[in-house]
C-alpha positions in Angstrom: 171.4 28.1 66.4 174.4 26.0 67.2 177.6 24.8 65.5 177.3 22.1 62.8 179.1 18.9 63.7 180.6 18.1 67.1 183.0 21.1 67.4 183.4 21.9 71.1 185.2 24.7 73.0 186.5 23.9 76.5 186.5 26.9 78.8 189.5 27.2 81.2 189.9 29.2 84.3 191.5 32.6 84.0 195.2 32.7 85.1 196.2 34.8 88.1 196.4 38.5 87.5 200.2 38.6 88.1 200.7 36.2 85.1 198.2 38.0 82.7 200.7 40.8 82.0 203.0 38.1 80.5 200.3 36.7 78.2 200.0 37.7 74.6 197.0 39.8 74.0 194.4 38.0 71.9 192.3 39.6 69.1 189.4 38.0 67.2 188.4 39.5 63.9 184.7 39.1 62.9 182.6 40.5 60.0 184.6 39.3 57.0 184.6 36.3 54.7 188.1 35.6 55.9 191.8 35.6 54.9 193.7 35.6 52.7 191.7 38.4 51.1 189.8 37.5 48.0 186.7 39.7 48.1 186.7 43.3 49.2 188.0 46.1 51.4 187.2 44.6 54.8 188.9 41.3 53.9 192.0 43.2 52.7 192.0 45.2 56.0 191.6 42.0 58.1 194.6 40.4 56.3 196.8 43.5 56.9 195.6 44.0 60.5 196.1 40.3 61.4 199.6 40.1 60.0 200.6 43.5 61.6 199.4 42.7 65.1 200.8 39.2 64.9 204.2 40.7 64.3 203.5 43.1 67.3 203.1 40.1 69.6 199.3 39.5 69.5 197.6 36.2 69.0 195.1 36.7 66.3 192.1 34.7 65.3 190.1 35.4 62.1 186.7 33.9 61.4 186.3 32.7 57.8 183.2 31.7 55.9 183.1 28.9 53.4 180.2 27.4 51.4 179.2 23.9 52.2 178.3 21.7 55.2 180.4 19.9 57.8 182.1 20.8 61.1 183.8 24.0 62.0 187.5 23.6 61.4 190.6 25.3 62.7 194.0 25.9 61.0 196.7 28.5 60.6 197.7 30.8 57.7 201.0 32.6 58.2 200.7 32.0 61.9 197.2 33.5 62.0 194.6 31.2 63.6 191.6 30.7 61.3 188.2 29.4 62.4 186.4 28.3 59.2 182.6 27.9 59.4 180.8 26.3 56.5 177.4 27.7 55.6 175.1 26.0 53.1 173.0 29.0 52.2 173.2 31.9 49.7 173.0 35.7 49.9 172.4 37.8 53.1 171.0 34.8 55.0 174.3 33.0 54.7 176.1 36.0 56.2 173.7 36.2 59.1 174.1 32.5 59.9 177.9 32.8 59.6 178.0 35.9 61.9 175.9 34.1 64.5 178.1 31.1 64.5 181.3 33.2 64.7 179.9 35.3 67.6 178.9 32.0 69.4 182.4 30.8 69.1 183.9 34.2 70.1 181.8 34.4 73.2 183.5 31.3 74.5 187.0 32.6 74.4 188.9 35.5 76.0 190.3 38.5 74.2 189.2 41.6 72.3 186.7 41.3 69.4 187.2 43.6 66.4 184.0 43.5 64.4 184.2 44.9 60.8 180.8 46.4 59.9 177.5 46.6 61.9 175.2 44.6 59.6 174.5 42.0 62.3 175.4 44.2 65.4 172.3 42.9 67.2 174.1 39.6 67.5 176.9 41.3 69.4 174.6 41.4 72.4 175.7 37.9 73.0 179.3 39.2 73.5 178.5 42.2 75.6 176.4 40.2 78.0 179.5 38.3 78.8 181.5 41.5 79.2 183.6 40.7 76.0 185.0 44.0 74.8 183.7 44.7 71.3 185.4 47.3 69.1 183.4 47.8 66.0 184.2 49.6 62.7 180.9 51.1 61.8 181.7 51.3 58.1 179.3 53.4 55.9 175.6 54.3 56.2 174.4 51.1 54.8 170.6 51.8 55.2 170.9 54.8 52.9 172.1 52.8 49.9 169.6 52.7 47.0 170.2 49.0 46.2 168.4 47.7 49.3 164.7 47.1 49.6 162.7 48.5 52.5 163.0 45.4 54.8 166.8 45.4 54.4 167.0 49.1 55.1 165.0 48.7 58.3 167.3 45.8 59.3 170.5 47.8 58.7 168.9 50.9 60.5 168.2 48.8 63.6 171.7 47.2 63.5 173.4 50.5 63.2 171.6 51.7 66.3 172.5 48.4 68.1 176.2 49.0 67.1 176.1 52.5 68.5 174.4 51.5 71.8 175.9 48.1 72.7 179.5 48.1 71.5 182.5 48.9 73.8 184.3 51.2 71.4 183.3 52.6 68.0 185.6 53.3 65.1 184.6 55.6 62.3 186.6 55.6 59.1 185.8 59.2 58.3 185.0 62.4 60.3 181.7 62.5 58.4 180.8 59.0 59.7 181.8 60.1 63.3 179.4 63.0 63.0 176.7 60.7 61.8 177.3 58.3 64.7 177.1 61.1 67.3 173.8 62.1 65.7 172.6 58.5 66.2 173.3 58.6 69.9 177.0 57.5 70.2 178.2 58.2 73.8 180.9 55.6 74.3 184.5 56.0 73.2 184.7 56.8 69.5 187.9 57.0 67.5 188.3 58.1 63.8 190.7 55.8 61.9 190.6 55.7 58.1 191.3 52.8 55.8 194.8 52.1 54.6 196.5 51.1 51.3 199.8 50.2 49.8 202.1 52.9 48.3 202.5 52.1 44.6 205.7 53.6 43.4 206.1 51.7 40.1 204.4 49.1 38.0 205.3 47.3 34.8 203.9 48.9 31.6 203.8 45.5 30.0 200.7 44.6 32.1 198.7 47.1 30.0 199.5 45.4 26.7 196.9 42.6 27.0 194.2 45.3 27.5 195.5 47.4 24.5 196.1 50.4 26.8 198.9 52.9 26.9 200.1 54.8 30.0 198.3 58.1 30.6 195.9 57.4 27.8 193.0 56.2 29.9 190.9 57.3 32.9 190.2 54.6 35.5 187.0 53.8 37.4 186.8 50.9 40.0 183.5 50.6 41.8 180.6 48.3 42.3 178.0 48.9 39.6 175.4 50.5 41.9 173.4 53.7 41.5 174.9 55.5 44.5 178.4 55.2 42.8 177.3 57.6 40.0 178.7 55.2 37.3 175.8 55.9 34.8 176.3 59.6 35.2 180.1 59.3 34.7 179.7 57.1 31.6 177.2 59.4 30.1 179.4 62.4 30.8 182.5 60.8 29.3 180.6 59.5 26.2 179.0 62.8 25.4 181.8 63.6 23.0 184.9 62.0 21.3 187.8 62.0 23.8 191.6 61.8 23.3 191.7 58.9 25.8 189.7 56.0 27.0 187.6 55.3 30.1 188.5 52.0 31.7 186.0 50.4 34.1 186.6 47.4 36.3 183.7 45.2 37.5 181.1 42.8 36.3 178.4 44.2 34.0 175.5 42.2 32.6 172.7 43.2 30.1 170.4 41.1 32.3 170.8 43.6 35.2 168.7 46.8 34.6 171.1 49.4 36.0 174.2 47.7 34.5 172.5 47.5 31.1 171.8 51.2 31.2 175.5 51.8 31.7 176.5 49.5 28.9 174.0 51.2 26.5 175.2 54.6 27.5 178.9 53.8 26.9 180.6 55.0 23.7 183.2 52.9 21.9 185.9 54.6 23.9 184.7 52.9 27.2 186.4 49.7 28.0 184.7 47.2 30.4 187.5 44.9 31.6 185.4 42.8 33.9 186.2 42.0 37.5 190.0 41.8 38.1 191.2 40.6 41.5 194.9 40.2 40.7 196.6 42.9 42.9 199.5 43.2 40.5 197.2 43.9 37.5 195.0 46.3 39.4 198.1 48.2 40.8 199.5 48.6 37.3 196.1 49.9 35.9 196.0 52.4 38.8 199.6 53.5 38.5 199.5 54.2 34.8 196.1 55.9 34.5 195.8 59.6 33.5 193.5 60.1 36.5 191.0 58.3 38.6 187.3 59.0 38.7 185.3 58.3 41.9 181.5 58.6 42.0 180.7 57.3 45.5 178.0 59.4 47.1 177.3 57.4 50.3 179.6 56.2 53.0 182.9 57.1 54.6 186.4 56.5 53.5 186.2 54.2 50.5 189.1 51.8 50.0 189.2 52.4 46.3 189.7 56.1 46.7 192.5 55.6 49.3 194.2 53.1 46.9 194.0 55.7 44.2 195.9 58.2 46.4 198.4 55.4 47.2 199.1 55.1 43.5 199.6 58.9 43.2 196.4 59.3 41.0 194.9 62.7 40.4 191.2 62.3 41.3 187.9 63.5 39.9 185.4 62.7 42.7 181.7 63.3 43.5 181.4 66.3 45.7 180.5 65.3 49.2 182.1 65.7 52.7 183.4 62.1 52.7 185.4 62.3 49.5 186.6 65.9 50.2 188.1 64.8 53.6 189.9 61.8 52.0 191.5 63.7 49.1 191.8 67.2 50.5 191.5 70.1 48.1 194.7 69.8 46.1 194.6 66.2 45.0 191.1 66.3 43.4 188.5 68.1 41.4 184.9 67.6 42.2 181.5 67.3 40.4 177.9 67.2 41.6 176.0 66.7 38.3 176.5 64.9 35.1 177.0 68.2 33.3 179.6 69.2 35.8 181.3 65.9 35.5 181.6 66.3 31.7 183.1 69.8 32.2 185.6 68.6 34.7 186.6 65.7 32.4 187.4 68.3 29.7 189.4 70.4 32.1 191.6 67.7 33.5 192.2 65.9 30.2 193.5 69.1 28.8 195.5 70.3 31.8 198.8 68.2 32.1 200.4 70.7 34.5 197.3 70.6 36.8 197.4 66.8 36.8 201.1 66.8 37.7 200.4 69.0 40.8 197.5 66.7 41.7 199.7 63.6 41.6 202.1 65.2 44.0 199.2 66.2 46.3 197.7 62.7 46.2 201.0 61.1 47.3 201.5 63.7 50.0 198.0 63.2 51.4 198.4 59.4 51.3 201.8 59.3 53.1 200.4 61.7 55.7 197.3 59.7 56.7 196.7 56.4 54.8 199.7 54.1 54.9 199.0 50.7 56.6 201.6 51.4 59.3 199.9 54.6 60.3 196.4 53.1 60.2 197.2 49.9 62.0 199.3 51.6 64.7 196.2 53.6 65.5 194.1 50.4 65.6 196.6 48.7 68.0 196.6 51.7 70.3 192.8 51.5 70.4 192.7 47.7 70.9 195.4 47.7 73.7 193.0 49.6 75.9 191.1 46.3 76.4 193.8 43.7 76.2 193.9 42.6 79.9 190.2 42.7 80.8 188.6 39.6 82.4 185.8 39.1 80.0 183.7 36.3 81.3 181.2 36.6 84.2 
C-alpha cells in the first residue's frame, strides 16, 4: 500500500559522526489522529509531548489523519511539523490504512519513533527491520474489552504480542500494565510512566449556570458509554433512591444503542446527561466544582480521566481494581466492586463533608507528586534520549 498522490521523500546520506552531536534530535509521533488535540487522551498527550520536547530542542513530527482523498501534505503547527494523511474510509479500517501510511513515511526518515498504542504494532516490523528505534506506549489491555467482537480481540491480542516482541523500548502507564507485559514475554527495556494532566486550581462558577448546576451539588462521571466502565451499575446505584445532589454524565447516549439505552432507562430524574463536551474550559469547570468524581473503569491502566480528576482536586469513588488503586492511592478515593457497594459508598460520601475535604487534599497531593505534565514528559524525554543519535538505516 503506497501513498496517495505523488508525495515523495528523498533520502540523504547520514552526516559524519562528529557533526551528529550538534544536530537536533528528531522525534516522530505515531498512533494518534493528530494535533491540536480534538479527540481523546492520546491526542492530548501527543500535543503536550510535542510542545514540551520542541521547547527542549527536539525537532518533532506528528502524523495526522484526515478524512478524504488527495496527496499527503506537510505543514507546521506551533513549530511542530505535521504530516497529514487523508484516508477515505471509515472505522477501524481507516485507522489501519492511516497507520500503514504513517509507518511507511516514518521508515524513510531518521529519528526516534514514539508509537502511542499497539493496535497496529505488527506494522512496526517495517520500522524495526530498518533499525529504526521504536518506543511504544502499550496503553491498556485492549483485547479484554467487552465491546470488541472475537475477530477484533484476536487482532488486538496478536498486535499486543508483536508490540512486546518487536519494539525497541516499552512504556507502561501503570505498574499493573507492566506486570501484564512481563507476563506476555516482555524482555526488552520497559519503563513505567503514567499519563499527565493539568493542575486545575480555579474555574468560573458561571460556567455551571447554563447547565443549571450549583457547585458541590452534583457528582461527575466522564467516560465512554461501554460496559467495562460500569456506567449502568453506577447509574442504577445512584438512581436507587432520592439524592440531595445530581449525577452529571458527559458523553453521547442514544436510545438506538442497546447498552446506552439501558443506561438512559435506568436513570432517575436526578441524572443529567450533558452530551459530549470537548471545550476544555467547560470540562475543567465541571470537574473543579463537582462534589466528587465517580470512575467505573475496570480494564486498562492509568486512565486519563482519572488523572484529570486528581488534577482538579476531586475526591474519587472508583471501581476497585489494581489500576485505579495505584493511580489514586488509598487516601484520595473510596472503592466499590458491586452495584450494591457503589450505592452504599455514594451514601457515605454524600453525607461525609469532612471525609471529602481530606480526600480533596489527598487527590491534589497525589497529583502533584506523580502526574503533572512536567514530571511525566521529563521521564519520556529521558527515555527517548537513549536513542537520539542512533544511525537507523541499514
